[in-house]
MIVO-22014 format. One record per residue (C-alpha): x, y, z. Coordinates in pm, whole numbers, padded with zeros to 5 digits, always signed. Layout:
XYZ
...
This chain:
+00000+00000+00000
+00275+00247+00093
+00484+00148-00210
+00192+00234-00439
+00148+00569-00265
+00521+00640-00290
+00517+00555-00662
+00220+00785-00711
+00389+01075-00532
+00721+01026-00709
+00565+01043-01054
+00677+01350-01244
+00320+01473-01297
+00240+01495-00925
+00567+01672-00843
+00519+01914-01134
+00164+01984-01022
+00275+02052-00665
+00547+02289-00784
+00296+02463-01012
+00049+02515-00728
+00316+02660-00499
+00455+02889-00770
+00100+02992-00866
+00017+03084-00507
+00339+03282-00474
+00273+03461-00804
-00084+03537-00702
+00042+03692-00378
+00295+03897-00573
+00028+04031-00809
-00208+04108-00519
+00061+04300-00330
+00155+04488-00648
-00202+04598-00709
-00250+04683-00339
+00067+04891-00337
+00036+05065-00675
-00298+05026-00851
-00535+05103-00562
-00340+05415-00453
-00327+05522-00817
-00707+05498-00839
-00736+05708-00523
-00484+05968-00646
-00688+06032-00959
-01004+06063-00748
-00883+06392-00593
-01133+06499-00324
-01454+06324-00432
-01516+06016-00209
-01670+05819-00498
-01366+05890-00711
-01134+05799-00423
-01253+05443-00442
-01495+05450-00146
-01849+05543-00068
-02062+05511+00246
-02424+05406+00289
-02572+05393+00642
-02227+05408+00800
-02111+05112+00589
-01800+05178+00380
-01792+05026+00033
-01440+05018-00108
-01490+04964-00479
-01121+05033-00543
-01038+04705-00364
-01286+04520-00588
-01124+04675-00894
-00788+04580-00744
-00899+04214-00717
-01022+04219-01077
-00691+04357-01200
-00502+04095-00995
-00710+03820-01151
-00659+03950-01505
-00282+03983-01461
-00254+03632-01317
-00476+03483-01589
-00283+03659-01866
+00054+03539-01737
-00071+03181-01702
-00225+03189-02049
+00075+03334-02231
+00348+03149-02040
+00183+02811-01980
-00135+02742-02178
-00037+02889-02516
+00305+02716-02538
+00153+02383-02427
-00123+02414-02690
+00134+02482-02962
+00339+02182-02852
+00027+01962-02852
-00058+02080-03205
+00294+01993-03326
+00272+01648-03171
-00070+01594-03324
+00068+01679-03670
+00376+01465-03606
+00612+01761-03605
+00818+01679-03302
+01091+01933-03242
+01419+01790-03369
+01648+01640-03109
+01938+01854-02999
+02249+01800-03208
+02529+01617-03029
+02801+01837-02890
+03130+01882-03075
+03304+01657-02823
+03059+01374-02887
+03095+01414-03263
+03474+01408-03235
+03471+01098-03013
+03235+00924-03256
+03468+01002-03547
+03767+00870-03351
+03579+00551-03260
+03471+00496-03620
+03826+00553-03749
+03970+00307-03494
+03705+00050-03583
+03787+00089-03953
+04155+00026-03877
+04069-00275-03661
+04250-00138-03354
+03958-00179-03111
+03709-00462-03064
+03366-00416-03214
+03114-00226-03002
+02866-00405-02779
+02545-00550-02917
+02196-00425-02838
+02161-00659-02542
+02473-00502-02390
+02688-00815-02402
+03036-00775-02544
+03099-00922-02884
+03391-01161-02874
+03625-01141-03170
+03657-01473-03346
+04005-01613-03375
+04110-01731-03716
């Protein structure tokens, strides 16, 4: 039972999801603090002396702070836009490529790998090294003649 749970938790999808939730919460807090610190005061600055324009009005001694509601809306829109343009849109494009069979090409091997491959091939052609291993990873024994 615990092994199955451990396997479930250690899957890449669960870890990625957990990281995404934590980063999303941190980003949401960042956007909220930004709008609290800059957007709401900016709304109130442009309101000058009129209480309605300052982002507040009062009815029966109850204060309604519409600037905070606007602040929450702006926070939501910023968060949604960032998630859409940085997560959803790239993932949709990648899914479309995969659907069409246009996988991005694999990264080219580094110059060092290419050079080592050329050296190996040259040594094999000269017969100075034994043949490489087979697919089942057992060494091929040279036959004696």
